[in-house]
C-alpha positions as CSV (number, residue, x, y, z in Angstrom):
1,M,18.8,-38.4,38.1
2,A,18.8,-35.7,40.7
3,D,15.6,-33.7,41.3
4,F,16.0,-29.9,41.0
5,A,12.3,-29.1,41.0
6,H,12.6,-27.5,44.4
7,C,15.0,-24.9,43.0
8,G,12.2,-23.1,41.2
9,I,14.3,-22.9,38.0
10,S,14.6,-25.0,34.9
11,S,17.5,-27.4,35.4
12,I,18.5,-30.7,33.8
13,C,20.6,-33.5,35.4
14,I,22.3,-35.8,32.8
15,Q,24.0,-39.0,34.0
16,D,27.6,-39.5,32.7
17,L,27.4,-43.0,31.3
18,T,31.2,-43.4,31.4
19,D,31.5,-42.9,35.1
20,G,28.7,-43.8,37.4
21,N,30.2,-41.6,40.1
22,K,29.9,-38.4,38.1
23,T,26.9,-36.3,37.3
24,V,26.8,-33.5,34.7
25,V,24.2,-30.8,35.3
26,V,23.1,-28.3,32.6
27,H,21.7,-25.4,34.6
28,R,19.2,-23.3,32.7
29,Q,17.6,-20.0,33.7
30,P,15.4,-18.8,30.8
31,S,14.7,-15.5,32.5
32,R,18.4,-14.7,32.6
33,A,18.4,-13.2,29.1
34,I,15.5,-11.0,30.0
35,T,17.2,-9.9,33.2
36,V,20.4,-9.0,31.3
37,L,18.4,-7.0,28.7
38,E,16.6,-5.2,31.5
39,N,19.9,-4.3,33.1
40,L,21.2,-3.1,29.7
41,R,18.1,-0.9,29.3
42,E,18.6,0.6,32.7
43,M,22.3,1.2,31.9
44,R,21.3,3.0,28.7
45,Q,18.8,5.2,30.5
46,N,21.5,6.1,33.0
47,A,24.2,6.5,30.3
48,E,26.3,3.8,32.0
49,F,28.9,2.0,29.9
50,T,27.6,3.5,26.7
51,D,30.1,3.9,23.9
52,V,28.2,5.5,21.1
53,V,25.6,8.3,20.7
54,L,22.8,8.1,18.1
55,C,21.7,11.6,17.0
56,A,18.2,11.8,15.6
57,G,16.0,14.9,15.3
58,G,18.4,17.0,17.4
59,V,18.2,14.6,20.3
60,D,21.2,12.5,21.6
61,F,20.6,8.8,22.5
62,P,23.5,7.2,24.4
63,C,23.7,3.5,23.4
64,H,25.9,0.4,23.5
65,K,27.5,-0.6,20.2
66,A,27.3,-4.3,21.1
67,V,23.6,-4.1,21.7
68,L,23.0,-2.2,18.4
69,A,25.2,-4.6,16.4
70,A,23.6,-7.7,17.9
71,S,20.1,-6.4,17.1
72,S,20.5,-5.0,13.6
73,P,22.4,-6.0,10.5
74,Y,22.5,-2.3,9.7
75,F,24.5,-1.4,12.8
76,R,26.6,-4.5,12.7
77,A,27.7,-3.6,9.2
78,M,28.3,0.0,10.3
79,F,30.5,-1.0,13.2
80,T,32.5,-3.8,11.5
81,S,33.1,-2.2,8.0
82,D,35.5,0.4,7.0
83,L,32.9,3.1,7.2
84,R,33.9,6.2,9.2
85,E,31.1,5.4,11.7
86,R,33.1,2.4,12.9
87,N,35.2,4.4,15.2
88,S,32.9,7.3,15.6
89,Q,31.3,8.0,19.0
90,R,28.4,10.0,17.4
91,I,26.2,8.6,14.6
92,Q,24.0,11.0,12.8
93,L,20.6,9.6,11.7
94,P,18.9,12.6,10.0
95,E,16.3,10.3,8.3
96,I,14.7,9.5,11.7
97,Y,12.5,11.6,14.0
98,S,13.6,11.8,17.7
99,D,10.3,10.3,19.0
100,T,10.6,7.5,16.5
101,M,14.2,6.8,17.5
102,A,13.1,6.6,21.1
103,L,10.5,3.9,20.1
104,I,13.1,2.0,18.1
105,L,15.5,1.9,21.1
106,D,12.7,0.9,23.4
107,Y,12.2,-2.1,21.1
108,V,15.9,-2.9,20.9
109,Y,16.4,-2.9,24.6
110,S,13.1,-4.5,25.6
111,G,11.6,-6.4,22.6
112,E,8.4,-4.4,22.9
113,V,7.0,-1.3,21.3
114,K,3.6,0.4,21.3
115,I,2.3,0.7,17.7
116,T,-0.4,3.3,17.1
117,L,-2.1,4.8,14.1
118,E,-0.2,8.0,14.8
119,N,3.3,6.5,14.9
120,V,3.1,3.4,12.7
121,Q,4.2,5.0,9.4
122,S,7.3,6.7,10.8
123,L,8.0,3.6,12.9
124,F,7.9,1.4,9.8
125,Q,10.2,3.6,7.8
126,A,12.7,3.8,10.6
127,A,12.6,0.0,11.3
128,D,12.9,-0.7,7.5
129,F,15.8,1.7,7.2
130,L,17.7,0.2,10.2
131,D,17.0,-3.4,9.2
132,Y,14.7,-4.3,12.1
133,N,12.7,-6.6,9.9
134,N,10.5,-8.1,12.5
135,L,9.4,-4.7,13.7
136,S,8.7,-3.4,10.2
137,A,6.7,-6.6,9.4
138,G,4.7,-6.0,12.6
139,C,3.9,-2.4,11.4
140,I,2.7,-3.7,8.0
141,V,0.4,-6.2,9.8
142,F,-1.0,-3.4,11.9
143,L,-1.6,-1.2,8.9
144,K,-3.3,-4.0,7.0
145,N,-5.6,-4.6,9.9
146,N,-6.6,-1.0,10.0
147,I,-7.3,-0.2,6.3
148,T,-10.5,1.8,5.9
149,V,-12.4,3.7,3.2
150,D,-11.1,6.9,4.9
151,N,-7.4,6.0,4.9
152,C,-6.9,3.6,2.0
153,I,-5.7,6.4,-0.4
154,D,-3.1,7.6,2.2
155,L,-1.9,4.0,2.7
156,I,-1.7,3.4,-1.1
157,Q,0.5,6.4,-1.5
158,F,2.5,5.5,1.6
159,A,3.0,1.9,0.4
160,S,3.9,3.1,-3.1
161,R,6.9,5.0,-1.6
162,C,8.1,2.0,0.4
163,S,9.7,-0.9,-1.6
164,S,9.2,-3.5,1.1
165,S,5.4,-2.9,1.7
166,G,4.0,-4.7,-1.3
167,S,1.4,-6.7,0.7
168,L,0.1,-3.4,2.2
169,L,-0.3,-1.9,-1.2
170,D,-2.1,-4.9,-2.5
171,A,-4.5,-4.9,0.5
172,A,-5.2,-1.2,0.2
173,M,-5.8,-1.5,-3.5
174,T,-8.2,-4.3,-3.0
175,L,-10.2,-2.3,-0.5
176,L,-10.3,0.6,-2.9
177,D,-11.4,-1.6,-5.8
178,N,-14.2,-3.0,-3.8
179,N,-15.3,0.4,-2.5
180,F,-14.4,2.8,-5.3
181,E,-17.5,5.0,-5.2
182,N,-17.3,5.6,-1.5
183,V,-13.5,6.2,-1.6
184,T,-14.0,8.9,-4.3
185,K,-16.4,10.8,-2.0
186,N,-13.6,11.1,0.5
187,R,-11.6,14.3,0.7
188,A,-8.4,12.3,0.4
189,F,-9.2,11.3,-3.1
190,L,-8.7,14.9,-4.3
191,D,-5.1,14.8,-3.0
192,I,-4.1,11.5,-4.7
193,E,-0.9,11.8,-6.7
194,P,-1.3,11.5,-10.5
195,D,0.8,8.3,-10.9
196,I,-1.2,6.6,-8.1
197,L,-4.5,7.7,-9.7
198,I,-3.4,6.3,-13.1
199,R,-2.5,3.0,-11.3
200,V,-5.9,2.9,-9.7
201,L,-7.8,3.7,-12.9
202,T,-6.0,1.0,-14.9
203,S,-7.3,-1.7,-12.5
204,E,-9.6,-4.2,-14.0
205,S,-11.0,-5.0,-10.6
206,I,-12.8,-1.7,-9.8
207,R,-16.4,-2.5,-8.9
208,L,-18.8,0.1,-10.3
209,T,-22.4,0.6,-11.0
210,S,-21.3,2.6,-14.1
211,E,-18.2,4.1,-15.7
212,E,-19.8,7.5,-15.2
213,T,-18.6,7.3,-11.6
214,I,-15.0,7.3,-12.8
215,V,-15.7,10.2,-15.2
216,F,-17.1,12.5,-12.6
217,A,-14.5,11.5,-10.0
218,C,-11.6,12.3,-12.4
219,L,-13.1,15.6,-13.4
220,R,-13.4,16.6,-9.7
221,W,-9.7,15.6,-9.2
222,L,-8.5,17.6,-12.2
223,A,-10.5,20.7,-11.2
224,H,-9.2,20.5,-7.6
225,D,-5.8,21.7,-8.8
226,L,-6.2,22.4,-12.5
227,E,-3.1,24.5,-12.9
228,R,-0.8,21.7,-12.0
229,R,-2.9,18.7,-13.1
230,E,-4.0,19.8,-16.5
231,K,-0.9,18.3,-18.0
232,H,-2.0,14.9,-16.7
233,S,-5.5,15.1,-18.3
234,G,-4.5,13.1,-21.4
235,D,-3.1,10.2,-19.3
236,I,-6.1,10.3,-17.0
237,V,-8.7,10.3,-19.7
238,N,-7.0,7.4,-21.5
239,C,-7.7,5.3,-18.5
240,I,-11.4,5.9,-18.6
241,R,-13.7,3.7,-20.6
242,L,-15.5,6.6,-22.2
243,P,-17.3,4.5,-24.9
244,L,-19.2,2.8,-22.1
245,V,-20.6,6.1,-20.8
246,K,-24.0,7.1,-21.9
247,E,-24.0,9.3,-25.0
248,T,-26.3,11.8,-23.4
249,V,-23.8,12.2,-20.5
250,L,-20.8,12.6,-22.8
251,K,-22.6,15.3,-24.9
252,H,-23.8,17.1,-21.7
253,L,-20.3,17.3,-20.3
254,R,-18.8,18.3,-23.7
255,A,-21.3,21.1,-23.9
256,N,-21.5,22.3,-20.3
257,S,-18.2,21.5,-18.6
258,S,-15.6,24.2,-19.0
259,L,-13.0,21.8,-18.0
260,V,-13.8,19.5,-20.9
261,R,-14.3,22.3,-23.4
262,E,-11.0,24.0,-22.6
263,S,-8.8,20.9,-22.4
264,S,-7.9,19.7,-25.9
265,S,-7.1,16.2,-24.6
266,L,-10.4,15.9,-22.8
267,Y,-12.5,17.4,-25.6
268,D,-10.9,15.1,-28.2
269,A,-11.4,12.1,-26.0
270,F,-15.1,12.9,-25.5
271,N,-15.6,13.5,-29.2
272,E,-13.9,10.1,-30.0
273,A,-16.1,8.3,-27.5
274,I,-19.2,9.9,-29.0
275,C,-18.1,8.9,-32.5
276,C,-17.5,5.4,-31.3
277,Q,-21.0,5.2,-30.1
278,I,-22.4,6.6,-33.4
279,L,-20.4,3.9,-35.2
280,I,-21.8,1.2,-33.0
281,Q,-25.3,2.4,-33.5
282,S,-24.8,2.4,-37.3
283,G,-23.7,-1.2,-37.2
284,K,-19.9,-0.8,-37.3
285,R,-17.6,-3.0,-35.4
286,V,-15.6,-1.2,-32.7
287,L,-13.2,-3.1,-30.5
288,G,-10.6,-1.9,-28.0
289,A,-9.6,-1.9,-24.4
290,Q,-11.8,1.1,-23.7
291,T,-14.9,-0.8,-24.8
292,Y,-14.5,-3.6,-22.3
293,P,-16.2,-3.1,-19.0
294,R,-14.6,-3.4,-15.6
295,H,-15.9,-5.6,-12.8
296,I,-19.6,-5.4,-12.3
297,L,-21.1,-5.1,-8.8
298,P,-23.0,-8.3,-7.6
299,G,-26.5,-8.3,-8.9
300,Q,-25.8,-6.0,-11.9
301,R,-26.2,-7.2,-15.5
302,S,-23.1,-8.2,-17.4
303,E,-24.2,-9.0,-20.9
304,V,-23.0,-8.9,-24.5
305,M,-25.2,-7.6,-27.3
306,M,-24.5,-8.9,-30.7
307,I,-25.8,-6.9,-33.7
308,M,-26.2,-9.0,-36.8
309,E,-26.4,-7.8,-40.4
310,D,-30.2,-8.1,-40.5
311,N,-30.3,-5.8,-37.4
312,T,-31.7,-8.5,-35.1
313,T,-30.1,-8.6,-31.6
314,Q,-29.6,-11.3,-29.2
315,T,-27.7,-11.8,-25.9
316,M,-24.8,-14.3,-26.1
317,G,-21.4,-15.0,-24.6
318,R,-18.3,-13.1,-25.2
319,S,-17.7,-14.5,-28.7
320,F,-19.0,-13.1,-31.9
321,A,-19.6,-14.3,-35.5
322,A,-18.0,-12.9,-38.6
323,R,-19.3,-9.5,-39.8
324,S,-21.1,-8.9,-36.5
325,L,-20.7,-6.2,-33.8
326,V,-20.0,-7.0,-30.2
327,Y,-20.9,-4.3,-27.7
328,F,-20.4,-5.0,-24.0
329,L,-23.5,-3.8,-22.2
330,A,-22.4,-4.4,-18.6
331,V,-24.8,-2.0,-16.8
332,Y,-24.8,0.5,-19.6
333,E,-27.7,1.2,-21.8
334,W,-28.3,2.5,-25.4
335,D,-29.2,6.1,-25.8
336,G,-31.7,7.2,-28.4
């Protein structure tokens, strides 16, 4: 076998077994593909041999159809189907900003792109739209690695609008569940969309010191834009475990919060929760989703109080005997 090591390139010499006098050489130059791509990038920058123009954000980007089709199923389908764009020399992409399109084309012609907190969301949306799946996946990884208490609300809303970002939504929701009290102190919480807030409030994994945290957070959210949000108050309050809030807190808000007093859905819900607690204290059985506590923070009590007919109490598991009352204490306490 011949030695090509001195050539400085990767080459292979294979002996032809049928003829000892012949040698077959497979010559490989791994950097060749990179060189070709670099030349194509230079040609695009100089508008050489380009045969299509992408129009995004009022900016024209001369490109090569073959490169676009080879890099994206979206463009390949466009240029091989019966769509009018097949023979068009100008392709309008109104969904994409010009600076984002420039980044996409840098990626197409070089295999590299700089992802930042400032460009990642628009870059993901463009890559997802144009079927650059590897790039969109890279954007999701970047976002998941940069979720914080300050931006998780924004990322939850962003991921909820994007069908292919489920893992980002899960990661952001997990961070919110584990840091709910801190997240609600952030200004972004007041701007959360109603459907997203309801999704958050229905989570069984929110870690709290008490359900009162959710009550006050939701009242702040409603008051922030009451004119447009009042219609959602019923759906919001139905997600709150009001029977687990101290009776004194419920009565104080019912008497002193104009928001509660003037909203029939809130006022009725608070009355119902207070009645629920009165029934509990009188020995009645009250069961329902709103009487079951959410996740409890590590170190907090999570107990069940069983009230027997003879009015004795004891702490037991989550089962209860006939003609007894189960009340989930969690970190909540009796009033009175």
